[in-house]
C-alpha positions in Angstrom: 73.5 100.0 150.2 73.5 101.7 145.8 75.9 99.0 144.9 73.2 96.2 147.2 70.4 98.0 144.4 72.7 97.6 141.5 74.7 94.6 141.5 70.6 93.4 141.9 69.2 94.9 139.1 68.3 92.1 137.1 65.8 90.8 140.1 64.3 93.6 139.7 60.4 93.2 139.4 56.4 94.1 140.0 53.4 92.6 139.4 50.9 93.0 136.8 49.4 95.7 138.5 52.3 97.7 139.1 52.9 98.2 135.9 49.9 100.0 135.5 51.0 102.4 138.0 53.9 103.1 137.1 52.9 103.6 133.5 50.1 105.9 134.6 52.0 107.8 137.0 55.5 108.5 134.6 53.0 108.6 131.9 55.0 106.3 130.6 52.5 104.6 127.8 55.0 104.9 125.2 56.6 102.2 126.5 56.5 98.7 126.5 58.7 97.5 129.2 58.9 100.0 132.6 60.7 97.0 134.1 63.7 97.6 131.5 62.8 101.4 131.7 63.4 101.9 135.7 66.4 100.1 135.6 67.7 101.8 132.4 66.6 104.7 135.2 68.7 103.3 138.2 72.0 102.8 136.3 72.3 106.1 135.7 75.4 107.8 137.4 73.2 110.9 138.5 70.3 108.5 141.2 70.2 109.5 144.5 69.1 106.2 146.5 67.6 105.7 150.6 66.7 103.1 152.1 63.7 103.5 154.8 62.6 100.4 156.1 62.2 97.6 153.7 62.5 99.9 150.9 64.5 101.6 148.7 63.4 105.1 147.7 65.6 105.9 144.5 66.0 109.7 143.1 66.5 110.9 139.0 65.3 113.8 137.6 62.0 115.0 138.8 60.7 110.9 140.0 61.2 108.7 142.0 61.1 104.7 142.3 60.3 103.0 145.6 62.1 99.3 145.6 61.6 96.9 148.3 65.0 96.3 149.7 64.3 92.5 150.1 62.4 91.0 147.6 63.3 94.0 143.9 60.1 94.4 143.3 59.2 97.2 142.1 55.7 99.0 144.5 55.7 102.2 142.6 57.0 105.1 140.6 55.9 108.4 140.4 56.4 112.3 139.6 58.5 114.4 142.4 55.9 117.0 144.6 56.9 120.3 145.1 55.6 121.8 147.8 54.7 126.1 146.9 
């Protein structure tokens, strides 16, 4: 499954509101192109990719990116929540 995502990495996109949401959730205000940032992170070797239903969940460091598996739209990205 992960290979399918990597093969189609150039199709990755999001909406204007998606860009705002990703920047806010991951504190990426210094990054102009969050789509390229997400592509670089997804291309890393130390990621965990899981497909649940229609979405991929890509985990790395302390972040999770959610991508629609059919349209390759980045739905959201956020910091992992740790249980106390």
